[in-house]
N, C-alpha and C positions, 0 to 999 in steps of 0.2 A: 559228306563233300569233300573232295580231295584238294588238300591245300598246295602240295608240291607235285610237280611234274616227273615223271620217271626219268631217271639217269641212271644208264647201265653202269655196273661196277667195273674197276679197273683190277686185273688179275696180273700181279707181278709179285718178285721176291721182296721188294720194298715199295711202298706206294707214297709218293710225295704229292700232295695237293698244295696250291698256291690260291688262297681264296681271297677275293676282292669284294669286300661287303662294306659299301659306304654309299653316302648320298652323291657323291661327285668323283672325278676323275684323278684328284690330286695325288692320290697314294699309289696309283698304278705304276709309275716310273720307278718307285722305290724297291719294288721287288720282282716285277715282270720281266725286266733285264736278265735277273739271277735264274728265273725259270726258263727262260730261252736258251740260256748257256748251259743249264743242267741237263735240258731235253738235247742238247746238241751232242753232249759227251756220251761215250760208251760206258755207262756208269752201272747198267744193270737195274737202273731206277724206274719206275714208271711216273712220269710226270703229267699232271693234269692241273690246268688252270680252270678256275672256278670263278665264274662272274656273276654278280646278283643282280644285275639289269642289262638291258639291251645295249644302252649306250656303252658301258664297260665292255661287254663281250665286242662291240664294233670296234672300240678302240684298241683291245688287246689284240685283235685281228690284223688292224693297221699296224701296229707296232711290230707285230711278228713278221711283216713282211721284210723287215730289214735283216732277217735272219735266214740262212740257208734251209734251217729245220722247218721253215714255217708250213710247209704242205703237211708236215707229219705231227704238228702240234696238236694236243688233245685239248682243245678250248671249249667249255661248257657253259651253258647258261642255266642258271638255279631259278628255274620258274615258280612264281606262286600263282594261286588260283586268281583269276582275273576278277571274279566277283568280290574280292576282298579290296579292291583297288580304292574305293571309297572310304572304307573304313581306315586302311592305311594312310590315306592322304590326310585324314583328320587327326589321327593319334601320333602321326610323325610330328606334328606341330609342337607334340608335348614330349614326346620322347622317341628314341631310334627304334621305334615299333618295327618298322620293315626289316631292320638288320637283324634283330632279334628274332623276328618271325622267320626268317632266311635261315638261320641257325637250326631252329626248332624243327621246322617243315622238311630240312634235308638231312636229319640225324642218320639216316641210312648211307648217305653219301659219305659223311664225315666218318661214321664207324668202320667204313671199308679202307681207309687209309691208315698208314703207320705214322706219318709225319703231315702235320699242317703248318704251312708257311704264311704267315700275315704280317701286313705292316701296321696293323692296329691292335687294340687289346680287349675289345668286347668279345671276340672269338674264345677268349679263355673261359667263358660261360659254358661252352661245351664240356669242358672237364670239371668245373666246379659246381654246375647245376644241372647240365643235362646227361650226366652219366657216364662220358666217355673218358674214364681214368686212365686207359692205357694210351690215349692218342697223345703224342708228343708235339710240342709246340715251338716253331722257330719264329723269332721276331727280327723282322727287317728294320723295324722302326720307319718313320717317314720323317725327312726333314733333318737337320742338325741344328736345332734351336736351341735355345736356353731356358724355356719356360719350366717351371717345377713340375708341371703336369707329365712332362717326358722322362720324370724320375720319380714317379710315385709308386706305391706299394705294388701295384699290378705289373709294373715294368720289371720287377724282379721274379715273376711267376713263370717265365719262359725257360725252357730246357735248353735252348740255345739263343743267343742274342747276337745279331750282326750289327757292328757299330761302324760308323763312318770315320771315327777318330779317336785320338786319347781323351778327349774332352768327354766324350760319352762314357768311356770306361771309368775315368776319375769320378765323375758326378754319381755314377750308379754305385760306385765303390764307397764313397764319402756317406751315401745313403743306405749302406749295408745290404744293397740289392744285387750285387755282383756275384755270380757264381764262378769262382776261379775257372772250373773245367767245363763252363757253359758259355763262352763268348768268344768272338773272333772279331778283329779289326778288320774291315773289307774295304773301307773306301766308301764311295757315294756312287752307286749304279745308274741313277739319273744321270750323272755327267756323261756316263757312256753313250746315253741316248742323245742328248741335247746341247751340251756344253760347247761343242765345235761347230754347230750348224751356224751358217752365215748371219750377221746382224740384220734384223729386219729394218725397213725403212717404211715409217707409219705415216709420215707428214711430208707434204710438198713444199717444206721450207727448209732453212739451215738453222732455226733455232735450236738452242739446247733443250733437250728433252729430259723431263723429270717423272719418275715412276713413284705414284703415291699409292702404297700398298698397306692400307690398314688391316688390323686383325677383326675378327668377328666378335671376340670376346667383351661383354660391355665393361668388364673388370680391367682390360687391359688396352682395348682399342681407343684411338684418337678420333675415330669417325664420328661417335655419337655427340660428343661435345664440339669438336673442331671440325669436322668434315666438311659441312657447308661452307664454311669460311675459307677451307683450303680450296675448293673448287670454284668459288667466286673469286679469289685472288688470282687463280689461274685464267679464269675467263676474261678477267680485265687485263691480264698482263700482254703487253706488246713485246716481250723478250724471250718468252718461255712456252714450249710445247708441254702439255701434260699426258700420260697414260694413267687414267684411274683403273687400277686393276687390284681390287682388294680382294683378301683372303676368299676363295671360292664359296665359303659358307655364310659370308655376311649377309647377303641378300636371300639366301636359300630359304629361311623362316621370317614370319612377319614378326615375331618375337623371339630375342635372343636370350638366353639364360647363362649366366656364370655360375655353376654349381660350386666351385670354389670361391669362397667368400661371396656368397650368394648376392647377384645382381642381375636386375631384368632390364631391358630396354627394347625399342623398336628401330630397325635400320631405316625406317622411312623411305623415301625415294630420291632419285636423282632428278634435278631439275630440268626441265625441257631445253632452257636456256643452255645448261652445260651440255646437253646430250646434242645440241646442234651446232655447237663451237666449232669451227674448223681446227683448230690447234689444240682440241682436246679429244682423246680417244678414250671411250669407257669400253670396259669389257668386265661384266659381272659374272663370267664363268665359263667361257667357252675353252676349246682345248689349248688356245693360247695362252690362257692364264695358267696352264699346268706344265707347259713344255720349256719354260725358260725364254720364250720369245721377248718377253717385257723386260725381265732382267737383263737380256743382251742388248736390247735397243735403248735403254735409258742411259742418259750421262749422269744422273744423280739419284740416289735412292732417298725418298722420304716415307717414313713408316714409323711403326711403334713396337710390336711385338711378333710380327711374322719371322719364321725361319727363313723365308725367301731372302733376307738380307744376307745370308752366307751363301746363297746361290749367286747373289748379285757379287759379291766379292770374290768370285772365281776370277774376275777381273777388276782388280781394286780400282774403285772410283769414288768420287765423293758421295758422302752421306749426311742426311739429316734427320733427327728424331724429334717427334713432337710427343712431349710428356704432359699430354691433356689432364691425365689422371693425378698430376703433382705427385708421382711417385718418389719415395726417397731410395734412388737406384744406386747411387755411386759405389756402394759396397755390396752390391746384391748380384749374385751370379745368374740370377733370371734375366738380368739386363745387361750382362757382360757384352752383348753387340753395341751397346750405346756408346762404347769405347772408340767405334770407328768413325765417329763423327760429333759435330756440335748436337746439343740437345735444347730445344726451345719448349716453351711452356703453352705458346699461344700463337695462332697463324696472323695476328695483327701486322705483323712486319714481315710476312713470309718472304716477298721477294728479296728484301734486304738479307735476310737469313740465307737465302740459297746463294746469293752472291758471295757471302762470308763463307758459307761451306765449300765453294768452289776455290775460294782464295786460300783457304786454311787446308786444302787438302793435302798437301806436303807434310803437315805435322801429324796427320792421322794416319800416314801411308804404313808406317813401319806396324801401329796397332793392328792395321787391317790386315796386313801380311801374317801377324802372328796369330791372330783370332782365326783366319783361315787354316793356316798349318795345324794348329792344336784341334780344330774341328774336323779336318779331313786328312786322312792317310792315303794321298793319291801317289800310287807307283807306276812303273812300267807297264804291270799287267792290269787289264780292264778289271775296273771292280766288282762287276757282274761275275766275271769268272772267278774271281777270289771268293765271292758269297757262294758260288756254285761249288767250288771245292770244299768250303767249310761245312755245306750241307751234306755232301757227299761222304765227307769223314764221319760226320755224326751219325747219318744213316748206318754207315758200315759198322760203327760202334754198337749201335742199338741192334743190329742184326747179330753182331756176335755175342752181346749180352744174352740175347733171346735164345741162341743156339747153345750156349754153355749154361743156361739156368738150369 
């Protein structure tokens, strides 16, 4: 039985693949703009975008239309045998089975590349466990958050790491994971795509709008203990609109597991009363959840551990954080973003806490600006172009080393 579909090989001096191998769309904007820019340059590189499911493939094609090179882009779908769909659906509830299968089933595709660019870390298995010792890996990362998982051991195993700003460099260096000749600060390519789009209007009223954006991890999220109370407080509110747009992975599985400091929980469901409320907009994972629509539309950010707080701070506004886990956070760099607004431990007096967050925003504004500056190096040149330049220079060094070896 054939597991993979046939994908023709690329023939060129240096072959660079951009892989998108996840359960959702949220990582695409962190590396696709770099691929589009690199393909637009007369660099002598063959650039291929590899999508692991139809939805990602379609989204890549949609984003590509913003670039002059769209018609010439090589965007491919890595298919898996459809008879495995039932098995994949079952095993994906326990582990990232489809992601792992995609890597194994398309080894010939990855073997034909010189460089693989990814926004995640699972793909490193191609080198560590699947035999592709000569393949070089570039990490674009995804998001600019503070969580320790972004600075774990695997984060130091890439040949080149593209960073949004000095914060990422400093955290990796402190962890002993920074290759001094293997990193570049390039900014945030997602801003190239979405940050300047018009502010969406989601409600037919003039109430201030709050974005509630809880994380999916049971160890970090406010959702499991306080989420229902948050939604009910807004359902009863006469003064505020709510956008409930959690991390896109929160409701993706019936059971969520935090592997670091093991914790297991179930996300449950959103009540019909909340879904039907005219001043509450619920989005559990559409394209709008990943294109900054909601971080641009909201007047206040309510969250816990999601890196989307930093996208919200592209335009500083009031923030409020819900410490449902009762974390000792004040001197913990994993919660650095909580310095940008008040922190509460319960949703009991939520509307009053939101009032206070609006009223006290001025005292948090300097911290918000500094957090943004430290997290993002945004210059006159587009971030995606800076990322493309870094990859091109890396590829040129790679080929020079091979020809002189």
